[in-house]
C-alpha positions in Angstrom: -23.9 30.8 -72.4 -25.5 33.7 -75.2 -25.7 37.5 -74.1 -29.3 37.1 -75.0 -29.1 34.2 -72.5 -28.2 36.4 -69.6 -29.5 39.1 -70.2 -33.2 37.5 -70.1 -32.0 35.6 -66.6 -30.7 38.9 -64.5 -34.0 41.2 -66.6 -36.2 40.1 -63.3 -33.5 41.5 -61.0 -32.7 45.2 -63.4 -32.6 47.6 -60.2 -30.2 44.9 -58.1 -26.3 45.9 -57.9 -24.3 42.8 -59.1 -22.1 41.2 -56.7 -19.3 39.2 -57.9 -17.4 36.3 -56.1 -14.2 34.6 -57.3 -13.9 30.5 -54.8 -11.1 29.1 -55.1 -10.4 25.6 -54.1 -7.5 25.5 -50.8 -5.2 22.3 -51.5 -5.5 19.5 -49.2 -2.4 19.8 -47.2 -3.4 23.9 -46.7 -7.1 22.8 -45.5 -6.0 20.7 -43.0 -3.5 23.2 -41.1 -6.7 25.4 -41.1 -9.5 25.4 -38.0 -12.2 26.2 -39.4 -12.1 23.7 -43.1 -14.0 25.7 -45.6 -12.4 24.3 -48.9 -12.5 27.6 -50.9 -10.7 31.0 -50.5 -13.8 33.5 -51.5 -12.7 37.1 -53.3 -14.7 39.9 -54.0 -14.6 40.2 -57.8 -15.4 43.0 -60.1 -16.6 42.0 -64.0 -15.3 44.1 -66.8 -16.0 43.6 -70.6 -12.3 43.1 -71.2 -13.0 42.8 -75.4 -15.7 42.3 -78.0 -14.9 39.9 -80.9 -17.2 41.2 -83.3 -16.1 38.6 -86.4 -16.5 35.9 -84.3 -19.2 37.2 -81.9 -17.5 36.9 -78.1 -17.6 39.0 -75.6 -15.0 38.7 -73.3 -15.5 39.6 -69.7 -12.7 39.8 -67.4 -12.7 39.4 -63.8 -10.5 41.6 -61.2 -10.3 40.6 -57.3 -10.8 43.4 -55.7 -10.9 43.0 -52.2 -10.4 39.2 -50.0 -13.6 38.2 -48.2 -13.7 35.7 -44.9 
């Protein structure tokens, strides 16, 4: 995806807050131990611009897990 494609997709929502969540799949043996068998652990995340590679025209986005949410 290019930055322009992302901008175009988000443009109608310019006044909205951005909320990011990381979904990590729970391993099958751990899932069997759970009473509620939701196959993902969900974590609130914050996005950062880690680097801008001008020579190869790549923007590197970093994801930092901020808080666990269930």
